[in-house]
N, C-alpha and C positions, 0 to 999 in steps of 0.2 A: 275185257279189261286188259290194260297194258301192263306188262311186267317191267319194272325198273330194276336194273341191276346196280348194285352198289359196288363200285370199284374201289379197291383200297390200293394205296400206293406203297410200293416197297420202300424200305429205308434208303436204298440207293436212288430211287426216283425222287423221293422227298428231298434228299440232299442235293440232287441235281437241280430241282425246282428252286430251292432256296438260293443256290449259286446263281442261277439265271436271273432271279428277281433282284438279287443284290447287284449283279452286273448292270441291269437296266436302270436300277435306282441311281447307281453311281454315274452312269452315262447321262441320265436326265439332269442330275445335279451339276455335272461338268458343263452340260449345255447351258444351264441357267447361269453359271458363273462366267463362262468364257464366251458366250454368244457375242459375236461382233456387232457393235452398235446397240446392243440391248442388255448385255450381261452385267453382272455386278461389278466386274473390273472396269468396264466402260463407265458405269455410273460413278464409281469412285474417282476415276480420272477426271470426269466432268466436274465433280464437286471440288477437286483440287484446283482445276482450271478456273472455276468460278471464284474460289477464294483468292487466287492469284490476281485475277482481273479486278476483284473488289479492292484489294490492297493497292493495285496500280491506280485505280480510279481515285482512291483517297489521296494518294500521293499527288496525282495531277490536280486534284481540287485544292490541295494546300499550295502547290506552286502557282495555280491560277490566282488564289487569294493574294499571295505575295506579289505577283506581277501587277495585279490591280492596285495594290497599295503603292507600289513603286511608280506606276503611271500617275496616280493621284498626287503623289509627292512631287513628281517632275512637273506637273501642271501648276502646283501651288508654291513650291519651295525653290526659289531662284538659286540659293546657295547649293542645294543638292544637285540641281541641274548643271551648275558649273562644275561641281566635283565629277559628275558623270562624264561631262564633255571633255574635261581635262584627263581624267584617269583612263577611261575606256576608249576614247576616240582621239586622244592626243591633240585636242584643239587648244589654241592660244588666244589670249586677248589681243585686241588690236594694238599694234606697235610693241608687241612683246617678243623678246628674242630668247631662244633656248640655247644654252651653252652645254655641250656634251663633253664631260671630262673623263669618260670611261676609256681605259687603255684599249687600243686596237691590238688585234692579234699580230704577232710578228710573222713575217713571211718565212716559210720553211725553205731551207736551201737544199 
């Protein structure tokens, strides 16, 4: 028959064991939180980036809708097309003359 010996830990050994266990627990938690590419901070940053991209996507969709409406209006509304041609591109009607009465800057001496 084998004899088993019961070893008891001294209070100092127990205290040291608890300290080592706490240290490794904290180390594992830090590894989980700060792991590059896998940690909680990385996941949080990814969620923020996803939210930002989603907002940008919504903004681009709204602009796309507005541009499609403007294209449709340019194809169907002659008056709007003329306004755009005159305002944004400076085009004139045939035999139309523009007189510019804005004062020119004086030459510096």
